[in-house]
SERO-542650 format. One record per residue (C-alpha): residue in three letters; z, y, x. Coordinates in Angstrom, 2 decimals. Layout:
% residues N
(rec ALA (Z Y X));
...
***
This chain:
% residues 509
(rec MET (34.52 -115.79 46.22));
(rec LYS (34.64 -113.80 49.24));
(rec SER (31.32 -113.41 50.28));
(rec THR (30.06 -112.35 46.75));
(rec LYS (32.49 -109.97 46.41));
(rec ASN (31.58 -108.34 49.75));
(rec HIS (27.69 -108.31 48.68));
(rec PHE (28.96 -106.22 45.29));
(rec ALA (31.03 -103.72 47.13));
(rec ILE (27.53 -103.57 49.64));
(rec ARG (25.39 -102.47 46.64));
(rec CYS (27.64 -100.24 45.26));
(rec MET (27.61 -98.16 48.57));
(rec GLN (24.40 -98.24 48.63));
(rec PHE (23.73 -96.97 45.35));
(rec MET (25.94 -94.21 45.90));
(rec LEU (24.29 -93.02 49.29));
(rec LEU (21.14 -92.87 47.37));
(rec PHE (22.55 -90.73 44.73));
(rec ALA (24.05 -88.51 46.62));
(rec LEU (20.86 -88.46 48.84));
(rec GLY (18.90 -87.29 45.55));
(rec CYS (20.78 -84.52 44.89));
(rec PHE (20.38 -83.08 48.23));
(rec VAL (17.03 -83.55 47.75));
(rec VAL (16.51 -81.58 44.26));
(rec SER (19.00 -78.99 45.30));
(rec CYS (17.26 -78.03 48.69));
(rec GLY (13.65 -78.10 45.91));
(rec GLU (15.19 -75.59 43.79));
(rec ASP (15.17 -73.01 46.52));
(rec ASP (11.51 -74.15 48.28));
(rec PRO (9.72 -75.77 46.23));
(rec THR (6.33 -74.89 48.17));
(rec PRO (6.03 -77.09 51.54));
(rec GLY (6.43 -74.87 54.72));
(rec GLY (8.99 -72.32 53.29));
(rec GLY (8.60 -68.55 51.66));
(rec ASN (9.71 -66.50 48.79));
(rec THR (7.77 -66.27 46.30));
(rec THR (9.83 -64.10 43.21));
(rec GLU (7.42 -61.23 42.15));
(rec PRO (8.64 -57.37 42.39));
(rec VAL (9.00 -55.40 39.56));
(rec SER (7.45 -51.53 39.16));
(rec SER (9.91 -49.62 36.73));
(rec PHE (10.65 -45.56 37.12));
(rec GLN (11.90 -42.62 34.96));
(rec PHE (11.64 -39.27 35.39));
(rec ALA (13.49 -35.99 34.97));
(rec ILE (11.74 -32.60 34.38));
(rec SER (13.80 -29.60 36.28));
(rec ASP (15.85 -27.04 33.96));
(rec THR (15.08 -24.36 36.17));
(rec ASP (11.40 -24.98 37.02));
(rec TRP (9.44 -26.22 34.00));
(rec ARG (6.63 -27.62 36.83));
(rec VAL (9.09 -29.71 39.42));
(rec VAL (9.91 -33.26 37.97));
(rec GLN (12.32 -35.81 39.79));
(rec PHE (11.57 -39.37 39.66));
(rec SER (14.27 -42.48 39.67));
(rec ASN (12.88 -45.31 40.79));
(rec PHE (14.41 -48.53 39.28));
(rec SER (12.18 -51.09 41.18));
(rec THR (13.64 -54.76 41.92));
(rec ASN (12.15 -57.06 44.91));
(rec ALA (10.44 -54.80 46.54));
(rec THR (10.54 -52.55 50.00));
(rec ASP (7.82 -50.43 49.64));
(rec TYR (6.24 -48.25 47.30));
(rec GLU (3.54 -46.26 46.35));
(rec TRP (3.32 -42.89 44.19));
(rec ASP (0.07 -41.95 42.14));
(rec PHE (1.48 -38.10 40.24));
(rec GLY (-2.07 -38.33 38.27));
(rec ASP (-3.11 -35.08 39.89));
(rec GLY (-4.11 -36.08 42.74));
(rec ASN (-0.97 -36.52 44.81));
(rec SER (0.51 -38.79 45.98));
(rec SER (4.14 -40.18 47.90));
(rec THR (5.46 -43.14 49.28));
(rec GLU (9.18 -42.24 48.84));
(rec LYS (11.13 -44.26 46.99));
(rec ASP (12.70 -41.79 44.71));
(rec PRO (10.18 -38.55 44.90));
(rec THR (10.40 -35.14 43.75));
(rec HIS (7.08 -33.30 42.77));
(rec THR (5.67 -30.12 41.46));
(rec TYR (2.74 -29.95 39.36));
(rec ASP (1.10 -26.93 39.55));
(rec ALA (-0.29 -26.62 35.77));
(rec GLY (0.88 -27.91 32.76));
(rec GLY (-1.11 -30.90 30.98));
(rec ASP (-0.37 -34.81 30.75));
(rec TYR (-0.43 -36.84 33.83));
(rec VAL (-0.88 -40.43 33.83));
(rec VAL (1.62 -41.15 36.58));
(rec VAL (1.40 -44.99 38.44));
(rec LEU (4.38 -46.31 40.46));
(rec THR (3.21 -49.74 42.80));
(rec ALA (6.38 -51.45 44.10));
(rec ILE (5.23 -53.79 46.79));
(rec ASP (6.55 -56.98 48.97));
(rec GLY (4.48 -58.19 51.43));
(rec SER (1.43 -59.18 49.95));
(rec LYS (2.73 -59.11 46.55));
(rec SER (2.58 -55.62 44.50));
(rec LYS (3.29 -54.45 41.19));
(rec GLU (2.38 -51.34 39.05));
(rec SER (4.36 -49.87 36.21));
(rec MET (2.60 -46.38 34.44));
(rec LYS (4.30 -43.95 32.44));
(rec THR (2.15 -40.70 30.70));
(rec ILE (4.29 -37.06 31.32));
(rec THR (3.58 -33.94 29.68));
(rec ILE (4.66 -30.75 31.45));
(rec SER (4.43 -27.84 29.31));
(rec ASP (5.24 -24.08 30.05));
(rec PRO (8.30 -23.67 27.75));
(rec ASN (7.55 -19.93 27.64));
(rec THR (3.55 -20.38 26.71));
(rec ALA (3.90 -18.66 23.53));
(rec ILE (5.98 -15.41 24.94));
(rec LYS (3.16 -15.37 27.38));
(rec ASP (1.14 -14.24 24.81));
(rec LEU (3.25 -11.08 24.63));
(rec THR (4.06 -10.61 28.21));
(rec GLY (1.17 -12.45 30.35));
(rec GLU (2.52 -14.71 33.52));
(rec GLU (5.13 -11.87 34.36));
(rec SER (4.43 -8.56 32.67));
(rec LYS (1.60 -7.14 30.30));
(rec THR (1.09 -3.62 29.11));
(rec TRP (-0.13 -3.03 25.32));
(rec ARG (-1.86 0.19 24.33));
(rec LEU (-3.07 1.02 20.58));
(rec PHE (-6.55 -0.22 20.25));
(rec ARG (-9.13 2.14 20.59));
(rec GLU (-11.75 0.43 18.36));
(rec GLY (-11.68 1.37 14.77));
(rec VAL (-8.39 1.81 12.83));
(rec CYS (-5.70 0.95 14.71));
(rec MET (-2.77 1.37 12.41));
(rec SER (-2.81 2.54 8.27));
(rec LEU (-0.55 2.37 4.97));
(rec GLY (-0.83 0.80 1.89));
(rec PRO (1.48 -1.40 -0.64));
(rec ASN (0.85 -4.83 0.87));
(rec ALA (-1.41 -7.20 3.27));
(rec ASP (-4.01 -7.41 0.23));
(rec ASP (-4.35 -3.17 0.47));
(rec PRO (-3.11 -2.35 3.61));
(rec ALA (-4.85 1.22 3.43));
(rec ALA (-4.84 2.04 -0.08));
(rec TRP (-2.43 5.21 0.88));
(rec TRP (-4.05 5.89 4.71));
(rec ALA (-6.64 5.15 5.48));
(rec GLY (-5.69 5.06 9.24));
(rec LEU (-5.74 6.22 12.55));
(rec SER (-8.75 5.96 14.85));
(rec ASN (-9.47 6.81 18.10));
(rec ASP (-11.01 10.20 16.81));
(rec GLY (-9.40 12.88 18.78));
(rec ALA (-6.77 13.09 16.19));
(rec ARG (-3.85 11.68 17.68));
(rec PRO (-5.14 11.16 21.90));
(rec CYS (-1.28 11.04 22.89));
(rec ALA (-0.54 8.36 20.87));
(rec TYR (-3.27 6.58 22.30));
(rec ALA (-2.08 6.92 25.98));
(rec GLN (1.28 5.67 25.34));
(rec GLU (2.15 2.27 27.08));
(rec PHE (4.67 -0.80 25.87));
(rec THR (4.60 -3.12 28.57));
(rec PHE (6.91 -6.59 28.01));
(rec HIS (8.12 -8.87 31.05));
(rec LEU (9.06 -12.27 31.35));
(rec ASP (12.60 -11.75 32.32));
(rec GLY (13.33 -10.23 28.34));
(rec THR (13.12 -6.34 29.53));
(rec PHE (10.49 -3.77 27.60));
(rec GLU (9.20 -0.74 29.09));
(rec PHE (8.15 2.16 26.92));
(rec ASN (6.08 5.46 28.89));
(rec ASP (5.20 8.13 26.90));
(rec GLY (2.77 9.58 28.88));
(rec GLY (4.25 12.86 28.73));
(rec MET (3.11 13.27 25.33));
(rec PHE (4.60 12.36 22.06));
(rec TRP (3.34 13.04 18.76));
(rec ALA (5.09 14.90 15.68));
(rec GLU (5.04 12.51 13.39));
(rec TYR (5.10 13.49 9.72));
(rec GLY (8.53 12.99 7.88));
(rec VAL (10.48 13.01 11.23));
(rec PHE (9.25 16.71 12.88));
(rec ASN (8.11 18.21 9.65));
(rec ASN (8.28 17.23 6.09));
(rec VAL (11.92 16.13 5.66));
(rec ALA (12.95 17.71 2.04));
(rec GLY (16.01 19.92 2.44));
(rec CYS (15.42 20.47 6.72));
(rec GLU (13.74 22.83 8.41));
(rec SER (10.08 21.60 7.49));
(rec ASN (8.75 23.30 10.36));
(rec VAL (9.87 22.12 13.65));
(rec THR (7.08 20.86 14.97));
(rec ASN (3.96 20.45 12.95));
(rec GLU (1.73 17.50 13.12));
(rec SER (0.57 17.47 16.73));
(rec CYS (0.46 16.02 20.17));
(rec PHE (3.38 18.09 22.10));
(rec GLU (4.92 17.82 25.57));
(rec ALA (7.39 15.01 25.61));
(rec THR (10.72 16.53 26.79));
(rec ALA (13.87 15.96 25.80));
(rec ALA (14.52 19.71 24.64));
(rec ASN (11.43 19.04 22.76));
(rec MET (12.67 16.14 20.88));
(rec VAL (14.59 17.79 17.69));
(rec ASN (13.33 16.38 14.47));
(rec ALA (13.41 18.65 11.30));
(rec CYS (16.92 18.22 10.55));
(rec GLY (18.21 19.07 14.20));
(rec ASP (18.69 15.85 14.63));
(rec ASP (18.38 14.75 18.41));
(rec VAL (15.53 12.10 19.44));
(rec SER (14.68 12.11 23.13));
(rec ALA (15.65 8.06 22.78));
(rec TRP (12.42 7.46 21.36));
(rec LEU (11.28 9.11 25.07));
(rec SER (10.26 6.72 28.24));
(rec GLY (12.52 4.16 28.75));
(rec THR (13.96 0.37 29.32));
(rec HIS (15.09 -1.56 26.73));
(rec SER (15.38 -5.34 26.17));
(rec PHE (13.26 -7.46 23.34));
(rec GLU (13.44 -10.82 21.58));
(rec TYR (10.53 -13.12 20.36));
(rec ASP (10.69 -15.80 18.40));
(rec PRO (7.53 -17.77 18.08));
(rec ALA (8.65 -19.94 15.09));
(rec THR (9.43 -16.72 12.92));
(rec ALA (6.62 -14.65 14.24));
(rec SER (9.27 -11.87 14.74));
(rec LEU (9.80 -9.24 17.48));
(rec THR (13.09 -7.32 18.16));
(rec LEU (13.34 -4.55 20.47));
(rec ASN (16.93 -3.58 21.18));
(rec GLY (18.30 -0.76 22.62));
(rec ASP (19.12 2.95 21.26));
(rec GLY (15.67 4.31 20.48));
(rec ALA (13.53 1.44 21.45));
(rec TRP (10.37 1.29 18.91));
(rec ILE (6.92 -0.15 18.63));
(rec GLY (4.14 1.46 16.30));
(rec ILE (5.50 4.81 15.06));
(rec PRO (8.93 5.77 15.97));
(rec LYS (10.48 5.98 12.75));
(rec LEU (9.82 2.33 11.53));
(rec GLY (12.87 0.67 11.51));
(rec THR (13.39 -3.28 10.83));
(rec ASP (13.98 -2.40 7.02));
(rec GLY (12.80 0.95 6.42));
(rec GLU (11.93 4.42 7.68));
(rec TYR (14.53 6.62 10.03));
(rec ILE (14.11 9.72 11.02));
(rec THR (16.82 9.20 13.99));
(rec PRO (16.22 6.13 16.69));
(rec GLN (17.89 3.19 16.02));
(rec PRO (19.71 0.61 18.18));
(rec SER (17.15 -2.01 17.10));
(rec VAL (14.03 -2.90 15.59));
(rec THR (12.20 -6.15 14.08));
(rec ALA (8.91 -6.35 13.14));
(rec ASN (6.14 -9.33 13.01));
(rec VAL (4.06 -9.68 15.51));
(rec SER (0.77 -12.23 15.99));
(rec PHE (-1.85 -12.53 19.02));
(rec GLU (-6.12 -12.74 19.35));
(rec SER (-7.50 -13.61 22.78));
(rec PHE (-10.81 -12.03 23.33));
(rec THR (-13.30 -12.00 26.35));
(rec GLY (-11.50 -9.98 28.61));
(rec TYR (-8.58 -8.43 26.34));
(rec ASP (-6.04 -9.58 23.75));
(rec LEU (-5.07 -8.24 20.21));
(rec MET (-1.36 -7.83 19.03));
(rec TYR (-0.95 -7.00 15.53));
(rec VAL (2.40 -5.64 14.63));
(rec VAL (3.22 -5.05 10.71));
(rec PHE (6.61 -3.33 8.91));
(rec ASP (6.67 -5.04 5.83));
(rec TYR (8.95 -3.11 3.63));
(rec GLY (8.06 -4.91 0.34));
(rec GLY (5.92 -2.24 -1.00));
(rec ALA (5.31 -0.29 2.25));
(rec TYR (2.96 -2.02 4.40));
(rec TRP (2.28 -0.68 7.67));
(rec PRO (-0.29 -3.01 10.15));
(rec ILE (-0.52 -1.39 13.96));
(rec THR (-2.71 -3.33 16.10));
(rec TYR (-2.03 -3.10 19.93));
(rec ALA (-4.58 -3.77 22.90));
(rec SER (-4.45 -5.19 26.66));
(rec TYR (-6.92 -5.52 28.75));
(rec SER (-7.44 -8.39 31.68));
(rec ASP (-10.72 -6.73 32.14));
(rec PRO (-10.05 -2.79 32.30));
(rec SER (-13.58 -1.18 32.25));
(rec LEU (-14.09 -2.79 28.54));
(rec GLU (-11.68 -0.50 27.64));
(rec PRO (-12.95 2.52 25.52));
(rec ALA (-12.10 5.94 26.71));
(rec ILE (-9.29 8.35 24.56));
(rec GLU (-11.06 10.76 22.53));
(rec THR (-9.50 14.29 22.82));
(rec ASN (-12.52 16.28 20.83));
(rec MET (-11.21 15.86 17.04));
(rec MET (-13.82 15.37 14.67));
(rec GLU (-13.86 17.45 11.33));
(rec PHE (-13.13 15.82 8.36));
(rec GLY (-14.47 16.01 4.77));
(rec GLU (-15.94 19.27 3.46));
(rec ASP (-14.58 22.79 2.15));
(rec LEU (-15.01 22.75 -1.32));
(rec ASP (-16.31 25.94 -3.37));
(rec ASP (-13.13 27.99 -4.49));
(rec ILE (-12.76 28.61 -8.37));
(rec THR (-9.71 31.35 -9.53));
(rec PRO (-9.25 29.85 -13.17));
(rec SER (-6.53 31.45 -15.66));
(rec GLU (-5.89 28.09 -16.79));
(rec LEU (-5.67 24.10 -15.36));
(rec SER (-4.26 21.49 -18.34));
(rec ARG (-4.40 17.76 -19.78));
(rec THR (-3.31 16.39 -23.20));
(rec PHE (-3.40 12.98 -22.30));
(rec ALA (-3.98 12.29 -26.13));
(rec SER (-7.23 10.95 -24.90));
(rec ALA (-9.39 10.30 -21.93));
(rec ASP (-12.27 12.79 -23.82));
(rec ALA (-13.69 16.05 -21.81));
(rec SER (-12.06 17.72 -25.31));
(rec GLU (-8.34 16.82 -23.44));
(rec TRP (-8.58 18.79 -20.67));
(rec VAL (-9.25 22.17 -19.29));
(rec LEU (-10.99 22.34 -15.56));
(rec LEU (-8.49 18.63 -15.18));
(rec ASP (-9.39 15.31 -14.69));
(rec THR (-7.81 11.90 -13.18));
(rec ILE (-9.19 10.24 -10.38));
(rec THR (-7.76 7.35 -8.56));
(rec SER (-4.72 7.32 -7.00));
(rec GLY (-1.32 4.97 -6.69));
(rec SER (0.13 5.54 -10.24));
(rec GLY (-1.68 4.45 -13.98));
(rec ILE (-2.13 6.39 -16.69));
(rec ALA (-3.21 5.16 -20.45));
(rec TYR (-4.46 7.70 -22.32));
(rec GLY (-3.83 7.97 -25.63));
(rec VAL (-0.75 6.10 -26.42));
(rec ALA (1.21 5.84 -29.28));
(rec ASN (3.93 8.37 -29.49));
(rec PRO (7.40 6.56 -28.24));
(rec ASP (8.71 8.70 -30.75));
(rec GLY (7.21 7.54 -33.88));
(rec SER (5.73 10.98 -34.44));
(rec GLY (2.01 9.71 -34.91));
(rec ASP (0.04 11.56 -32.74));
(rec PHE (-0.71 10.57 -29.31));
(rec VAL (0.39 11.23 -25.86));
(rec GLY (-0.20 9.55 -22.29));
(rec GLN (1.70 6.44 -20.44));
(rec PHE (2.56 6.72 -17.34));
(rec GLU (3.23 3.52 -15.50));
(rec ARG (5.00 3.92 -12.16));
(rec VAL (3.92 0.48 -10.07));
(rec ALA (6.09 -1.64 -7.61));
(rec THR (5.08 0.29 -4.61));
(rec GLU (6.77 2.97 -2.28));
(rec TYR (3.91 5.38 -1.84));
(rec GLN (2.50 6.50 -5.48));
(rec GLU (1.55 9.85 -8.27));
(rec LEU (-0.83 10.38 -10.51));
(rec GLN (-3.51 12.36 -8.94));
(rec MET (-6.02 15.03 -10.67));
(rec GLN (-8.38 17.43 -9.55));
(rec THR (-11.02 19.84 -10.83));
(rec ALA (-13.91 18.95 -12.95));
(rec PRO (-16.88 18.05 -13.41));
(rec ASP (-16.70 20.15 -9.87));
(rec LYS (-14.53 19.73 -6.89));
(rec ASN (-13.31 23.09 -6.19));
(rec ASP (-10.75 24.46 -3.99));
(rec ILE (-8.41 26.31 -6.21));
(rec ASN (-7.15 30.14 -6.53));
(rec PHE (-4.08 30.23 -8.17));
(rec ALA (-4.04 34.27 -8.55));
(rec ASN (-4.46 34.35 -12.33));
(rec MET (-1.50 31.42 -12.95));
(rec THR (2.12 31.59 -12.65));
(rec THR (3.81 28.50 -14.37));
(rec ILE (3.74 25.05 -14.85));
(rec THR (4.68 23.04 -18.52));
(rec VAL (4.53 19.59 -19.10));
(rec ASP (6.21 17.76 -21.43));
(rec ILE (8.42 14.42 -20.63));
(rec TYR (9.59 10.93 -22.52));
(rec LEU (11.67 9.13 -20.25));
(rec PRO (12.61 5.59 -22.11));
(rec SER (16.05 3.56 -22.15));
(rec SER (14.25 0.53 -21.39));
(rec ASN (14.04 2.02 -17.79));
(rec ASP (16.95 0.24 -15.27));
(rec TYR (17.84 3.42 -13.78));
(rec SER (20.47 1.66 -12.66));
(rec THR (19.44 1.17 -9.08));
(rec THR (16.64 3.28 -6.95));
(rec LEU (14.71 4.31 -10.14));
(rec THR (15.48 8.06 -11.11));
(rec LYS (14.70 10.38 -14.00));
(rec ASN (13.28 12.74 -11.86));
(rec LEU (10.03 14.59 -12.36));
(rec VAL (7.75 16.13 -9.27));
(rec VAL (4.94 18.30 -9.67));
(rec GLY (2.52 19.35 -6.57));
(rec PHE (-0.63 20.71 -4.97));
(rec GLY (-2.28 19.20 -1.94));
(rec ASP (-5.41 19.71 0.25));
(rec ARG (-7.60 16.29 -0.44));
(rec SER (-11.32 17.22 0.65));
(rec GLN (-10.67 18.73 4.20));
(rec THR (-7.39 17.17 4.51));
(rec GLU (-7.11 13.56 6.05));
(rec GLN (-3.78 13.08 5.52));
(rec TRP (-3.02 15.36 2.14));
(rec TRP (0.49 14.85 2.27));
(rec THR (0.82 16.55 5.14));
(rec GLY (0.62 20.00 4.27));
(rec LEU (2.01 20.03 0.09));
(rec ILE (3.47 22.48 -2.20));
(rec GLN (5.92 20.71 -4.40));
(rec TYR (8.48 21.49 -7.91));
(rec GLU (10.96 19.04 -8.42));
(rec GLN (12.60 18.37 -12.05));
(rec ASP (16.33 16.60 -11.60));
(rec GLY (16.43 14.27 -14.53));
(rec SER (19.62 12.69 -14.59));
(rec GLY (21.10 15.33 -16.96));
(rec LEU (18.55 14.67 -19.46));
(rec ALA (19.00 12.34 -22.13));
(rec GLU (16.94 9.67 -22.85));
(rec ASP (14.16 8.47 -25.97));
(rec THR (13.34 12.18 -26.66));
(rec TRP (10.65 14.69 -25.50));
(rec HIS (11.73 17.81 -23.13));
(rec THR (9.60 20.50 -21.67));
(rec VAL (9.67 21.18 -18.22));
(rec THR (8.43 24.22 -16.81));
(rec PHE (7.85 25.37 -12.69));
(rec ASP (7.63 29.03 -11.40));
(rec LEU (4.42 28.41 -9.21));
(rec ALA (6.36 31.40 -7.10));
(rec THR (9.41 29.13 -6.17));
(rec PRO (8.42 25.64 -5.15));
(rec ALA (11.24 23.31 -4.10));
(rec PHE (9.69 22.05 -0.77));
(rec SER (6.95 23.38 0.87));
(rec SER (5.57 21.33 4.11));
(rec ASN (5.14 24.68 5.71));
(rec ALA (8.60 26.17 4.98));
(rec GLY (8.69 29.19 2.71));
(rec GLU (5.02 28.78 1.65));
(rec THR (3.60 28.98 -1.80));
(rec PRO (0.56 28.02 -3.96));
(rec PHE (-0.66 31.97 -3.72));
(rec ASP (-1.11 32.00 0.09));
(rec ARG (-3.17 28.86 0.50));
(rec ASN (-6.96 28.69 -0.82));
(rec ASP (-7.32 25.29 0.16));
(rec LEU (-5.48 23.45 -2.68));
(rec ASP (-8.03 20.97 -4.40));
(rec MET (-5.68 18.15 -5.99));
(rec VAL (-2.99 18.18 -8.25));
(rec TYR (-0.46 15.56 -8.82));
(rec ILE (2.33 14.38 -10.83));
(rec GLY (5.02 11.81 -9.75));
(rec PHE (8.20 10.02 -11.91));
(rec GLY (11.09 8.19 -10.75));
(rec GLY (12.15 9.30 -7.05));
(rec SER (10.72 7.89 -4.06));
(rec GLY (11.40 6.02 -1.19));
(rec HIS (11.75 3.08 -3.41));
(rec ALA (9.21 0.30 -5.33));
(rec ALA (10.91 0.05 -8.53));
(rec PRO (8.92 0.36 -11.54));
(rec GLY (8.98 2.49 -14.73));
(rec THR (7.14 3.79 -17.79));
(rec PHE (7.05 7.47 -18.54));
(rec TYR (5.73 9.03 -21.07));
(rec LEU (4.08 12.99 -20.83));
(rec ARG (1.91 15.06 -22.95));
(rec ASN (0.96 18.71 -22.54));
(rec PHE (0.91 19.54 -18.89));
(rec VAL (-0.68 23.21 -18.48));
(rec ILE (-0.93 25.40 -14.92));
(rec ASN (-1.42 28.71 -16.42));
***
C-alpha cells in the first residue's frame, strides 16, 4: 500500500509540472508567435485640420496616428512635410487632397482627406479687388437712366451717355478698399444736379443751373441755401452683403450714382448712409458694377466700370453734341382740346403724345349729364403727366397772342386722398424737341385742390403771366421762344399712388 500511494503522488506532481509548463508556453506565445521575435502591430494613420481664423490660407494639421515613429505629409499642392503636426500655407483657394503616411520601420499606413481652401472675401473682392478697386461711370453707351421699373428703365429719361453733356461726372472716382473704407474723389468738379441745385419748388431755382462747376465748399450750396459740401471728396466706410446684393455707404455725404439718391427716395441734402442694390459682371480687361436705386415707382439704374487694362477705357468726351432740332415758330391765338373724342374736330392745334399717364377720350360724364369728357388715369409711378404738342405739325409756340389757361376738372370721391394722392392740378410748358431733359427748363401753374368739393365739376383758370414755378426764376412763357410741349398732371408728385380724374374744355387763349 505504501508504494502505491507514493506512486500516485509522483504522478500528480508530474501532471502539475506539465500543466504549469504549458501555461508558460502559451503565455509567451501571445507576445511572440513568430520565431526569432519582433513587434508586428500595424501603424494607424489619422489626422484632423483647422483653418486659421486670421488667414484663410493657413491650415494647422493635428496628427492622431498611433504605432508610428515617422510621418510624411503630402499637402496636395506639391508641398510636403515630415513634421508630426505641421502648419501649411496654401498659395490659393481650391480643393486639395492631403495624404498622411504613418511609418514604423518597414511598416506604413496612409490616410487622406480632401480639404477646401476658400477666400471668405471672394464676393466682396468683386467690389474691392485684392486690396482696392476704383470705379468710374461706364463711358460706353448709356450709363444711367430713369424709368418706373426694371422692365422700362428709361421711360422717363433716356439716359446719360459720354457725349460731352456731363464730363465732370465721368471723371469722378469711387474707390472701395478691402478693409471696409470707401473714398470718393470729385476730381475738382461737380455736376449741378436737377432738383438739388436748381428746380426746387419754393426755393431759389437758379442758384446753379445744370452744368459742371468747381468743386469747392463755397459752391456747394443747394437751391434752398443748404450746405451740401459733405458730398465733396471724402473717406467713408461701407458694408456689402452679397446674400442680399446690397451696398451701404456710411458717413455723412457718402453717395453713389447721383448725390440726391438716398436709400428710400431723393434728398436735396447729404444723408448719413445710403443703400443700393449692386451686381457685377466681368469682361476681358474690365469689370462692370450695376448700381440700382428702386423706390417702387422710380427706378434708377447706374453702371460703373473698373479697368484692369486702362487702355480699354474710352476718353471722356468734352464737346457736347446738339440734341434734337429747333422747330418752326407759330403764334396762335388759341390752343385747345375738349377730350370729348379723339377726332381732330375736338382740338385746335393741340394733340396728345405718348407720355406717362393715359387719357381715355369720349368717356361718359361722371355727373350723368350725358355729354362726353376725358378720363385721366394717374398710373402707379412717380413721374408722369399727360403731354401734348401742336398738331398736325410740331412747332415752337409764341404766346404773344394768349393770356389765359382754362380747364374743367372733376375730382371723384372714389379716389383715396387719405395718404399721398392729392386733388392738386398742374399745367405746364417745356421744350421737348431741343432739350433732352425737358423738365430742367419748365414753366408750371398749380391749383391747390384741397379745398375743392368732390364729385362735381370745377373751372380752373391760370394767368399766363404769373406761373407758380419756373426753372429760371421769374421767367414766363412770354420770355421763351422754344416751348413746344404742354402738360397736365393730377394728384401731386413725389409718390406712386394711382388715381382717376376727369377733365374737359382745356383752352389756352
